[in-house]
C-alpha positions in Angstrom: 0.0 0.0 0.0 1.5 3.3 -1.1 1.7 6.1 1.5 -0.2 9.3 0.3 2.3 11.6 2.0 6.0 11.0 2.4 8.9 13.2 3.8 11.8 13.1 1.4 14.6 13.2 3.9 13.3 9.9 5.3 13.4 8.4 1.8 17.2 8.8 1.6 18.8 5.4 1.8 15.5 3.5 1.5 15.7 0.2 -0.4 14.1 0.0 -3.9 12.6 -3.3 -4.9 11.2 -4.8 -8.1 7.9 -6.6 -8.1 9.5 -10.0 -7.4 11.0 -8.6 -4.2 14.6 -8.4 -5.5 16.5 -5.4 -4.2 17.3 -3.0 -7.1 19.2 -0.3 -5.1 18.5 2.6 -2.7 17.1 6.1 -3.0 19.6 8.9 -3.1 17.3 11.8 -3.9 13.9 12.9 -5.4 13.9 14.9 -8.6 11.3 17.7 -9.1 10.5 20.5 -11.6 8.9 23.8 -10.8 5.6 24.8 -12.3 4.2 28.3 -12.8 1.6 29.0 -10.2 1.7 25.5 -8.8 3.8 23.5 -6.4 6.7 21.5 -7.9 5.9 18.1 -9.3 8.0 14.9 -8.8 9.4 13.5 -12.0 11.3 10.6 -10.5 13.8 9.2 -8.1 17.6 9.2 -8.2 18.5 5.6 -7.3 22.0 4.1 -6.6 22.3 0.6 -8.0 25.1 -1.9 -7.3 28.5 -0.5 -8.3 27.7 3.0 -6.9 26.0 3.9 -10.2 23.1 6.4 -10.0 20.2 6.0 -12.4 16.9 7.8 -13.0 13.7 6.0 -12.1 10.7 7.9 -13.5 7.8 8.4 -11.0 5.6 6.4 -13.4 7.8 3.4 -12.7 7.1 3.6 -9.0 4.1 1.6 -7.8 4.5 2.1 -4.0 6.3 4.3 -1.6 5.9 3.5 2.1 7.1 1.6 5.1 10.7 2.5 4.4 10.8 1.0 0.9 10.0 1.8 -2.7 8.5 -0.7 -5.1 9.0 -0.3 -8.9 7.7 -2.0 -12.0 11.1 -3.6 -12.4 11.8 -1.7 -15.7 14.8 0.5 -15.0 17.0 2.3 -17.5 20.7 1.6 -16.6 22.0 4.8 -18.2 23.9 6.9 -15.7 21.8 9.7 -14.3 22.6 13.2 -15.6 20.6 16.2 -14.2 18.9 18.3 -16.8 18.1 22.0 -16.8 15.0 22.9 -14.8 15.3 19.8 -12.6 15.9 20.3 -8.9 17.1 17.7 -6.4 15.1 17.9 -3.2 17.7 16.7 -0.8 20.8 18.2 -2.5 19.3 21.5 -3.5 16.1 22.3 -1.5 17.0 21.3 2.0 18.7 24.1 3.8 17.3 26.7 1.5 16.0 29.9 3.1 12.4 31.0 2.6 10.1 33.8 3.7 6.7 32.9 5.1 4.1 35.0 3.3 2.0 35.6 6.4 4.7 38.1 7.6 6.0 35.9 10.4 9.6 36.0 9.1 12.3 33.8 7.6 12.8 30.1 8.0 15.0 27.3 6.7 13.6 24.2 4.9 14.4 21.1 6.9 12.3 18.6 5.0 9.9 18.4 2.1 6.6 16.5 2.0 5.5 14.9 -1.3 2.0 13.6 -1.8 0.3 11.3 -4.4 -2.3 13.5 -6.0 -3.3 11.0 -8.7 -2.2 7.4 -9.5 1.5 7.7 -10.5 1.6 11.5 -9.9 3.3 13.1 -6.8 3.6 16.7 -6.0 5.4 18.8 -3.3 2.7 19.8 -0.8 4.2 20.9 2.5 7.5 22.1 4.0 8.9 21.4 7.4 10.5 24.7 8.4 12.8 25.8 11.2 12.7 29.4 12.5 15.9 31.2 13.4 16.9 30.7 17.0 16.0 33.6 19.3 18.5 33.1 22.1 22.1 32.2 22.5 21.4 28.6 23.1 19.1 25.9 21.6 17.4 25.8 18.2 14.6 27.8 16.6 11.0 26.6 16.6 9.6 24.4 13.8 6.5 24.9 11.8 4.7 23.3 8.8 3.8 25.4 5.8 2.2 24.7 2.4 4.5 25.3 -0.6 2.4 28.3 -1.7 2.6 29.9 1.8 6.3 30.7 1.3 8.6 32.3 -1.2 12.3 31.5 -1.6 14.8 33.9 -0.2 18.2 33.9 -1.9 20.3 36.9 -1.4 22.7 37.6 -4.3 26.1 36.0 -3.5 24.7 34.3 -0.3 25.5 30.6 -0.2 22.7 28.2 0.5 22.9 26.5 3.9 24.3 23.0 3.7 23.6 22.1 7.4 20.4 20.1 6.7 21.9 18.3 3.8 25.0 17.3 5.8 22.7 15.9 8.5 20.9 13.8 5.9 24.2 12.3 4.9 25.5 11.7 8.4 25.0 8.0 8.3 26.7 7.4 4.9 29.8 5.3 4.8 32.9 7.2 3.4 32.7 5.6 0.0 28.9 6.4 -0.2 29.5 9.9 0.9 32.2 10.4 -1.8 29.9 9.1 -4.5 27.0 11.3 -3.2 29.3 14.4 -3.2 30.4 13.8 -6.7 26.8 13.5 -7.9 25.9 17.0 -6.6 25.9 20.0 -8.9 29.4 21.6 -8.8 28.4 24.7 -6.9 26.4 22.7 -4.3 29.3 20.2 -3.9 31.6 23.1 -3.0 29.1 24.4 -0.4 28.7 21.0 1.2 32.4 20.4 1.3 32.9 23.8 2.9 30.5 22.8 5.7 31.5 19.2 6.3 33.7 18.5 9.4 37.4 18.1 8.5 37.5 14.4 9.4 34.3 13.6 7.4 35.6 15.4 4.3 39.0 13.7 4.7 37.2 10.3 4.8 35.3 11.1 1.6 38.4 12.4 -0.2 40.3 9.2 0.5 37.6 7.4 -1.4 37.8 9.5 -4.6 40.1 9.2 -7.6 42.9 11.6 -8.0 41.2 14.0 -10.4 38.2 14.4 -8.2 40.4 14.9 -5.1 42.2 17.7 -6.9 39.0 19.3 -8.1 37.4 19.2 -4.6 40.5 20.3 -2.6 40.8 23.2 -5.1 37.5 24.6 -3.9 38.8 25.0 -0.4 40.9 27.9 1.0 44.5 26.7 1.6 44.1 26.9 5.4 41.0 24.6 5.3 42.6 22.3 2.8 45.6 21.9 5.1 43.3 21.0 8.0 41.6 18.3 5.9 45.0 16.9 4.8 45.9 16.8 8.5 42.8 14.6 9.1 43.7 12.2 6.2 45.8 9.1 6.5 49.4 10.2 5.8 49.8 7.9 2.8 46.5 9.2 1.3 47.6 12.8 2.0 50.9 12.2 0.4 49.3 10.7 -2.7 47.1 13.7 -3.1 49.9 16.3 -2.6 52.0 14.4 -5.1 49.4 15.2 -7.8 49.4 18.9 -7.1 51.7 21.5 -8.6 54.9 21.6 -6.6 54.4 25.2 -5.4 50.8 24.4 -4.2 51.8 21.2 -2.5 54.6 22.9 -0.6 52.3 25.7 0.5 49.8 23.2 1.9 52.6 21.3 3.7 53.7 24.5 5.3 50.2 25.1 6.6 49.7 21.5 8.0 50.5 20.5 11.6 54.3 20.0 11.8 54.0 16.3 12.9 51.5 15.5 10.1 53.5 17.3 7.5 56.7 15.5 8.6 55.0 12.1 8.0 53.8 13.3 4.5 57.2 14.7 3.5 58.8 11.4 4.6 56.4 9.4 2.4 56.9 11.7 -0.6 60.6 10.6 -0.6 59.6 7.1 -1.8 58.6 6.1 -5.3 54.8 5.4 -5.6 55.4 1.8 -6.8 57.4 0.8 -3.7 56.5 -0.4 -0.2 57.6 3.0 1.1 55.2 4.7 -1.3 52.3 2.5 -0.4 52.7 2.3 3.4 51.1 4.3 6.2 53.2 5.6 9.0 50.6 5.2 11.7 50.5 1.5 12.7 49.9 0.3 16.2 53.3 0.1 17.9 53.9 -1.4 21.4 56.7 -2.6 23.5 57.5 -6.3 24.2 56.3 -5.8 27.8 52.8 -4.7 26.7 50.1 -7.1 27.6 47.3 -8.8 25.6 44.8 -6.6 27.4 46.7 -3.4 26.3 47.0 -4.6 22.7 43.3 -5.4 22.4 42.4 -2.1 23.9 44.4 -0.3 21.2 42.8 -2.2 18.3 39.3 -1.5 19.7 39.6 2.2 18.8 36.7 3.3 16.7 38.7 5.5 14.3 41.2 2.7 13.5 41.0 1.2 10.0 40.2 -2.6 10.1 43.4 -3.5 8.3 45.5 -1.6 10.8 43.7 -3.2 13.6 44.5 -6.7 12.4 47.8 -6.8 14.2 50.1 -4.8 16.4 53.8 -4.1 15.8 56.3 -4.8 18.6 59.6 -2.8 18.6 62.3 -1.5 20.9 62.0 2.2 21.9 61.3 4.7 20.5 57.8 3.8 19.5 57.2 6.3 16.7 58.4 5.6 13.2 61.3 5.2 12.6 61.2 3.1 15.8 63.8 1.1 17.6 64.6 -2.3 16.2 61.5 -4.1 14.8 60.9 -7.3 16.8 57.7 -8.7 15.1 54.0 -8.5 14.8 51.2 -10.1 16.9 47.9 -10.8 15.1 44.7 -10.0 17.0 43.4 -13.6 16.6 46.5 -14.8 18.5 45.9 -12.3 21.2 42.4 -13.6 21.7 43.8 -17.1 22.5 45.8 -15.9 25.5 45.0 -14.5 28.9 44.9 -10.7 29.3 48.2 -10.5 31.3 50.2 -12.4 28.7 53.1 -10.3 27.4 53.0 -9.6 23.6 56.8 -10.2 23.3 56.1 -13.9 23.8 53.5 -14.1 21.0 55.4 -12.7 18.1 54.8 -14.2 14.6 58.4 -15.2 13.8 57.5 -16.5 10.4 56.6 -13.1 9.0 59.6 -11.3 7.5 59.3 -7.5 7.0 60.1 -5.9 3.7 62.4 -3.0 3.0 61.0 0.4 2.0 62.4 0.1 -1.5 60.7 -3.3 -2.1 58.6 -3.2 -5.3 54.8 -2.9 -5.0 54.5 -6.1 -7.1 56.6 -8.0 -4.6 54.6 -6.6 -1.7 51.4 -7.8 -3.5 52.9 -11.3 -4.0 53.8 -11.6 -0.3 50.3 -10.5 0.9 48.6 -12.9 -1.4 51.0 -15.8 -0.7 50.6 -15.7 3.1 47.0 -14.4 3.3 48.0 -11.3 5.1 46.1 -8.0 5.5 49.2 -5.9 6.5 52.9 -6.1 6.1 55.6 -4.3 8.2 58.1 -2.1 6.4 61.6 -1.5 7.8 64.7 0.6 6.9 68.3 -0.6 6.4 68.7 -0.6 10.2 65.7 -2.9 10.7 63.7 0.0 12.3 60.0 0.0 11.6 59.0 2.9 9.3 55.4 1.9 8.4 52.9 -0.8 7.4 51.5 -1.6 4.0 47.8 -2.7 4.2 45.8 -4.7 1.8 43.6 -1.7 0.8 46.6 0.3 -0.2 47.8 -2.6 -2.4 44.3 -2.9 -4.0 44.3 0.8 -4.8 47.7 0.3 -6.5 46.6 -2.8 -8.5 43.3 -1.6 -9.7 43.0 0.7 -12.8 43.4 4.4 -12.1 39.7 5.1 -12.8 38.3 2.1 -10.8 36.2 4.4 -8.6 34.5 6.0 -11.5 30.8 5.1 -11.8 31.1 5.3 -15.5 33.1 2.1 -15.5 31.0 0.1 -13.0 27.7 -1.6 -13.9 26.4 -4.0 -11.4 23.4 -6.3 -11.9 20.2 -4.6 -11.0 17.5 -7.3 -11.4 17.0 -10.3 -13.7 14.4 -8.3 -15.7 16.0 -4.9 -16.2 19.0 -5.2 -18.5 17.3 -7.0 -21.3 14.1 -5.0 -21.6 14.1 -1.7 -23.6 12.7 1.2 -21.7 10.0 3.1 -23.5 9.9 6.9 -23.3 7.7 8.4 -20.6 6.3 11.8 -21.1 6.7 14.2 -18.1 5.4 17.6 -17.5 8.7 19.2 -18.7 9.3 17.1 -21.8 10.6 13.5 -22.2 13.2 11.6 -20.3 14.2 8.1 -21.3 
């Protein structure tokens, strides 16, 4: 049973199914067009299908919206979605927009948009969920519902549209999904959202983009902000990004970064990109031989730690920052789980695992990881001091084609009925869209 009224922000991430119950993808946005003298009408959904590819699903192909899911006829055009002139994305472009309430009660910001089925297969924007400006130093402004025709948009010349509500809508996205979503936004809106995202969140998204997209996005930020984001990135990812920039720009950003972070990045830039030194990260978990199993497990439980880095801890002599004292060995987390909490890690070393030198080729690193079913490999210098760790995700990034992240080159299966059936044209209120 289709709901007659749905709030768009709650649709984001909802699963899309075909009539047989097979999952097609998930909703990323709702596409509308404005009409003179009337509220905007919905022309379709922007749906992400397997492979991070976004496609257009015309509203006429939607048979049900409700209960956290969308049901379609199963007929979906696999052509990559491209926004056309006159089309507006509700989540990406309407949420956060400022409006003036026509009754004279003042300004407000759009926090959500309600769409309603006005006839079979036809949905229109009906109401807006608005938030008033806060009146005191603390708390948030009051909220109110208003019909679309009860407000008018307020956009001062040169005033950026608020991205706060859009960012809140994307708060639960995984970094790779956030990266894909950012790249699907119109260029101007993408820059606004990037400017408002927290440094760590934007850093996570940048790490999931290909080099060209990284450079384009970092170029929209002031140098001081760009340096803060680079500080929040993994040193190896930051080094890869800076290596793609013009030398003068890269050096300027390094000068603005925190000294410790910049030192790590400069160190990584001394290695060729196709070597263990060029692939490694300088932030593995490093402990002394006297550390206990309990201490080791506590370190790998940290929420911000990448899974590959949490698969093992490195044991060295002091100092415990790269380049460390002499590297003694690694202890895998599964081995730690088999021993009592007070067991010393120095007694649990994996003596069969030989570290590689920083100048070892990436091909050899890949062979070792594959041969011994490893997710990380320690890297040492000529004095057997630990300088970093190469993780499996870094090796995959190296082995895959440069454009592997591009949605243009990824087409996943959508359903058994979609790929072979030609999609007829559907007439909409603003023309045709295949």
